N, C-alpha and C positions, 0 to 999 in steps of 0.2 A: 272129475268125481263120478262114482257109480250112480247110475239112474236108479229111480225107484223100483223099476221092473227088474233091474239086474242085481240090486243089492241084496245080499243074503240076509236073512233074519239072524239077529245075534243069538236067538234061542236055539239055533242049530248047533251051537258050540257047547259041548258038555262041560267044558271049563267054565264058560259064562253062567250056565245053569247052576253049577256048584257054588260059584261066587254069589249069585243072587240068593240062592237058598240059605247060605251062611248069613248074608246081610239081613234077610227077612227073620231069621230065627233070633239073631241077637238084637234086632231092632224092636221086636215084640217086647222082649224083656225090658229093654232100655226105656221104651215108651210107658210101660207100666210104672217104672221108677220115676219117670218124669212127672207122673201125677203123685205117686205115693210119697216120695221124699219131700217135696215142697208141702204137700198136705200135712204130713207129719210135723214139720216145723211150724207151719202156720197155725195148726190146731193146738199144739203144745205150748208155743210161745206167744200166740196172738199177734204176732208182729210180721206185717208184710216186709218191712225192712230186712229182718233176719232171713226171711224166705229169699229175698232178692240177693242177700249176701252169699247164701249157699250157691245160687246160680252164678254169681260173680266169681267166687273162689274156684269153682269147677271149670269155668270157661277161660279164666285168666291165663293159664299156661299155654293155651292153644296158640294165640298170636306170639307170645313171649318165646316159645320154643320152636316156632315154625322153621327157622333156618337150621338149627341143629337137627330138627326132626328129618328135614330133607337130606342131610348128610348121612343120617342113620339109614334111611330108606335106600339111599344110593349104595351104601356099603353092604347092607344086609340083604336087600331085596325085598319087594313088596310082600311076597308070600310069607316070609319068615317074621317080618315085623307084624303083619296082621295076626298071625297065630299067636305070637308072643303077646300082643295086645289083648287078644281074647282071653288068654289064660290069666294075665295080670288083672283085668277088669273083673273076672269072675272072683278072684281072691278078695279083691277090695270091696266089691259090693257085698259078698257074703260077711265081711268084717262088720258091717254096720248093724245088722240084727244080732250078730254073735255078741258084739260088745254091749249092745243095749240090754240083752238078756242077762249078761253078766254084771250089769249096773256100772259099766265102764265106758259110757258114752257122753261125756260132757259135750257142750256145743263146740268147743275148740277142737275136740278129737273128730267130730263129724266134719269140720271144715278141713282138717288135715287129710281125711280120707277122700273127700271130693276133690281136693287139690291134686292128689296123686292120680285120681281118675282123669283129671284134666291133663296131666303130663302124658298119660298114656294115650289119650286121644289125640294129642298133638301129632304124634307120629302115625297113629291108626288111620286117620282120615286121609292123608295123601297116599299112604300105602294102598288103602282100599281102591282108590281110583286108578292107580297105576296097575294094580292087579286086574282090574276090569279091562283096561286097555290091552294088556298082555293077552287076555282071553279072546278078544274079538278083532284085533288088527287096527288099521290106521285110517280106513275110509271114513270121511267126515260124516256121511249120512248114516253109516252103521254105528259109528261111535256115539252120535247124537241119539239115535234110536236106543242104543245100549244103555246109555245114561238114563234116558227116559224110562226104560224098563227097570233099571236099578232103582230109580227114584219111585217106580210103582211099588217095588217091594217095600221100600222104606215108608212110604205114605200109607200103603195098606197096613203096615205095622202100627202106624199112628193112629189108624182107625180102630184096629182090634185091641191094641194094647191098653189105652186109657179106658175104653169102655169095660173091658174085663177087669182092670184095676179098680174102677169105681165100685164094681159089684163085689170084689174081693175085700176092698178097704172097709166097706160098710159092714162086713160080716166077720172078718178076721183081723182087722187092723192094718195100718199102712206098712209097717216094717215087714210084716211077713210076706208081702209082695216081692220084697228084694230077693228072696231065696229063689224065686222063679227067674228073675234077671240074671242071677249068678249061674243058674243051670243053663240059660240060653247062651251065654258066652262059651261054656264048655262045649255045647253041642256045635256052635259055630267053628270052633277050633277043629273039631273032629272033621267036619265037612271040608275044611280047607287043607288038611294034612294030605289027602289024596292027590292034590294038584301037583303037576310036574314042576321041578325047579327050573327057574329061568338062568340063562347064562350070566355069570357074575360080571361086574364091570371090568373093563380091560384097563381102566385108568382110576386110580384111587380118587375118591371124592375129596374135595377141599373147600375151603372157605372161598378160594378164588372162583370156583365153578358156582358157588352160591351167589357171590357179588355179580358174576356175569349173568345169572338168571334174573337177578333184581334188574340189571340194566336192560336185559331183553324185555322184561315186562314193562318197564317204564317207556321204552322206545317204541313198542308196538301200540299204534293208536287204538286198535280194536281191544287188545287186552287191557290196555290202561283204562279205557272208558268203562269196560266191564267190571274192572276191579274197583273203580270209583263207585259205580252203582251198587256192587256187591257190598261195599263199605256202608252205603246207606241202608241196604236191606238189613245188614248185620246190626245196625243200630236200631232199627224199627221193629223187626219181627220179634226179638226177645221181649220187647214191651208188651206186644199182643199176647205172646205166650204167658207172660207173668199176670196179665190182666184176667185170664180166664179163670184161675181159682179164686181170685179176688172178686170177680163178678159173682161167682157161685156162692161165696160167703155173704156178700153184701146184699144182693138182689134176690137170691133164691134160697134163703134160710140155711145157709152153710151145708147144702146138700152135697155129698161127694158124688152121687150119681150124676148130678148136673155138671159138675166140674169134669167128670169123666167123659160125658157125652160132648161137651164143648171141645175138649181135646181130641175126641174121636172125630168130631166134625172137621177139625183141622186136617187130620189124616185122610178122612174121606174125600173131602174136596181136592186135596192134593193127589189122592189115587186117581180120581177122574181125570185131572189135568195131566198126569203122566201117560195114561193110556192114549189121550189125544195127541200128546206130543210124539209118542212112539209111532203114530200112524202118519203125522205130518212131517216127520223129520227129513224125509226124502223130497219133499215137494217145496219147502222153504228153506232159505239159507238160515243158519243158526242165529245171525244178527237180527234178522227180521222176525224170527220166532221170539227172541228175547224182547224185542221192542213191543210186539203184541201182548206178551206175557206181562210186561210192566204196566201197560195201559189197563189191561184187565184187572190186574191185582189192585191197582190204585183206586179203580172204580168200586171194587168189592169192599175194600177197607173203609170206604165212606159209609157203609151201611152199619158199622159196628157201634158207633158212639151212642146211639139212641136207645132209651129205656123201652123194652119190648118184651113180649112173652118168651120164654125159653125156647119154644119151637122156632120162632122166626130168628132169634139170635143164633141158634144153632145153624139154620140155613144161611145166615149171613156170614158166619165164620167159614162155612164150606165154600161159599161163593168167593170170599176173599182170598182163600188159598188155592182155589181151583186153577188160577193162572200162574201161580208161583213156578211150577215145574217148567213152564215155557221160557222162564228166565234162567233157572239153574242148570237144566239139562244142556242147552246150547252153550251156556258160559264154560261149563266144565269140559265139554267137548272141545271148544277152542282152546281152552287152557292146556289140554293134553295134546293137541295136534299142531298148533301154530309154532311152538318152539321147536328148535332142532332137537333131535333125539338125546344128544348128550346133555342137554340143559333141562329136559322134562323133569327129572327128579328133583331139580332145584327151583324150577318156575312153579310147579304144582303147589308145593307147600307155601311158597310166598303168595300166590294168588289165593290160596285158601285162607291164609292169615288175614287177607283183606276182608273176607267174610266175617272172621271172628275178632278182629282187632277192636271193633266198636262194641261188641257184645258185652264184655265185662263192665264197661262204663254204663251200658243200657241197663243191665240187670241191676247194678248198684243204684243208679239214679232212679229207675222205675219204681223200685221198692219204696224209696223215700217219697217219690211223687204221689204214689197211691195213699200214703198216709196224710198228705196235705192237700191233694186235689181230688176233684171228682174224677171217676174212672172215664166218664164220657169226655171230659176235657183233654185228658192224655190221649184218648183214642182219636180224637179229632186231629191233634198235632200229628199223630202217626199218619193219618190219611193225607195230610199236607205233604209230609216228607215223601211218602210213597208216590205222590203225584210228580214231585220234583225228580225222583229217580226215573220215573216213566218218561219224562221229557228228555232226559239224558240219553236213554236208550233209543227213543224216537229220532233224536238228532243224529245218532250213530247209524241208524238204519237208512237215513236219507242220504248219506254220503257213501259213495262206493269205496270199497276196501279190497286190497290185493290179497289172494290167498296165499299161504306159505308155500314156498317153492318145493319143500321136500314132500308135502302131502300131495300137491298136484303131480309131481313127477313120479312118486312111488306110492300110489293110493293103497296097495295091498301089501306093502312090505311090513314085516313084523319088526318090533323093536329088538336091537341086538346089542345094546350097550353104548357107551360113549364112543364117538369116532376118534 
């Protein structure tokens, strides 16, 4: 593996910079909608359960369509799928305020739109990560640093988007914010259009390849353990996300500014963590980084359940999220590097589905829990679960693991399609 002194920065690649710029642009709009849409549902219906149902319906297609999404990415290519996803997301997002102004947005229609957005996301997520790898190569340290910088763009958007959204919601209303999100997807597509096309696959993708990818994931101890931990975080972190607007409503006089700052603290803490991971990626193995991140995230989440002023709660949210990039960036790097090249388009979405498979259940259950239990009780349970995930990652870090042969033998080789 390339040493820290020898490893080039991912930022030297203009393709990488273009991908990160597109991600930041679309993520700012998406994070504004992450506050605006549930706030609209919560304030108009008064029901956390309905708010949770919106999250549930939007995320449900991601794990359900992970395998066919992998086939689509393998057949069309990451660049084409990402651009198509941006355009489709722009149209669907703009449809919400358009139908509402026309008086044609019953709750069931809103659920249909967010379900379609989830269908687009199922292919968009894995395509984005593969597009990232195409722009920076296969060195383990470089890819880990690249994923950390990619997460920096996403987490910075989580800082900027909700804070701006809270300001705009208070003055113009929640649904008007969605127009900005639609425009951000269009700009993201424009940024990606200039990227060069990759060589098409020499072998048609098939369900056999997808099944082989699943077997590879389950047979690799490192990926299997990371997928199990990802499943745990996929169940826990949506509960925290859903808790933030509920906390703003119940403890802080239903102030949208508070909801915006809490979500911004989530992004701000994550942004600090991604910067640190990008600097540490060449000094520690991905598995050790993930273990340290899991332990730190668990410690931070124990600060959330207690009743406290909004300033300290905001700091607690930031602290809890600061260590998450140390889990996600190394996990995604190993997900993209350990499988053989011809299996990566099939392992990536399956691994990603592990993150999302628990999220629909978490959003649906969390909305009901917040109607019957105190928020502090639910957040205490989240902290316990995060501690168990940290123990799982620490156990993996204590046992040696073998690097994938193709990465060690060809650290700088560019992906060229199935063998």
